[in-house]
N, C-alpha and C positions, 0 to 999 in steps of 0.2 A: 504494500500500500504506500503510495507516494503522497507526502505532505506538500500542500501547496506552498509556494514561496511567500505569499502574502500572510498566510497563517503563521509560518515560521518567523517572519519579521515581527509580527505582533507579539508572539511568545518571547522572542529575544528581547524586545523592549520591556516587557513585563519583568523578565528575569533581571535585567539591568536595574530597573527601578527598585526592585525588592532588595538587590544587593547594595544599593547606595541610598539609604533612607535620607529623606530631606528633614532637616531640623524644624521643629515647630516655630512658626514666625513670632508667636507671643507666648513663650514658655510659662510665664507667670499667670497667664489667664486661665490655664487649665488647673484649677485648684480642686481640692477635695472638700471644701467647705460649701455649705448651702448659700445660695444667693439671697435667700429669704431671711428676713429678720427673725430672731428667735422669739419665742413666746415670752411676753413680759407681764401680761395680766391674766386673770382667770379666763378660762375658755369660754364661759358663758358670756362674759363681757365682750371679748374679742368677736365671738360669733354675732352677738346682737348688733354691735357696731358695724361690722362688715355686711351683714344681711340687710340692715336698714339703708346702707349706702347704695345697695342694689334695688332700693325702693320696696323691699319686702317689709311686711309688718310682723313684729315679733312680740309675743306675750309670754312672760315668764310666770309659771304657775307653781305655787308652793306645795300643792297636793293634787290628787286626782279630783277631789271635790271642787277645788278652786278652778281646775281646768274645765270641768263640766259647767260651772257657773259662768266662767268667761265665754265659753263657746255658746251657751244658751243666750247670753247677753248679746253676742255678736249676731247670732241668727235673728234675734228679735229686732235689733237695730236696723239690720239690712233687709228685714222682711223676706228672708230666704225660706222657702217652703219645700224645696226638693233638693235634698243633700245626698249625693252619691257616695256610698261607702260599701265595699264588698269584703273588707278584711274582717274575718270572724273575731279576732282578738279585740278590734276596736268596736265592733257591734255589741260585744258583751259589755264593754265599758259604757257605751251609750245605749242603754236599754230603751225599748220602745215606748215606755211610759213617759220618760223624760224627753226623749228625742223621737217623736213620731214621724218626723219628716225624713228620716234616714231611709234609704232604699238601696237595693243591690242591682236594680235592673235598668235604670234609665240615666246613663251618662249623657246622652244626646241633648236632653232638655233640663239638665240639672242647673241649680243656681250656684252650687259649689261642690267640691269633692273633699273628702277627708281620707287621708292615707297615713301610713307610718313611713319610715324611711330606714335606710341602712345606717347611714352616718350623717352627722352634721360636721362640716369642715369649717373650723373657726377662722383660719387665716384668710379664706376666700369668701366666707359667708354662704357657702354652697350646701345644698341638700343633695345627698347621694341616694339615688333610687336605683334599684336593680330589677331586671326582668324576673328574677327569682322570687320577688315579693308577690304576695297574693294579688295586690292591685296592679303589679307590673309598673312600667314606666310611663305608659301612655295616659293614664288617668290624670296625672299632674299636668300634662300638656293639653288635653282636650277640654277639661272643665274650665269655665270662665274664671273661677277662683279656686285655688288649691290651698287647703288647710292641712298642714303636716303636723302630726302628733309625734313628738320625739322626747327622749329622756336624757338626762345629764350624762348617763353612761354611754350615750351614742356620740358624744362630742369628741372630736380629735382635733389636734392643732393643724395637721397637714395630712394629705393623703398618703404620704410616705409612711405614716405611723400605722396604717391599716391597709395592707394589701391583700388580705385573705377574704375575698368576697365569698 
């Protein structure tokens, strides 16, 4: 089998380039330190500040009862009557007697959706949703208003802290 001359020329150039490495043009720019500022405040405060910068609304609740009270107040103020929620864990928390407007079937014409999340990323004010969740990722995108129920133990400073989805 005869090797073409153009192929041989390319392979020769590759071998030469590999045998004569080029020094990095900016050797000090390739550091091992993060370019992000380290955490200085409590995660809750960092998250709340960053999330509100993204025009998100944040409510800190001291207990589950406080969360229910604040959510009931929000629903009443906004006059929302069709709340989409299909996560069994959340539906147990928001029982039908207190929250009769919760449903599992009508995302298309809902006023808002309620979901959980995987993580809250404090540094960026982001909510991490995964397709493995019962609600998936689409509910937060299709509903006109997305309400995420999250807990302190879901807060991380950066995504590098939690890579195991």
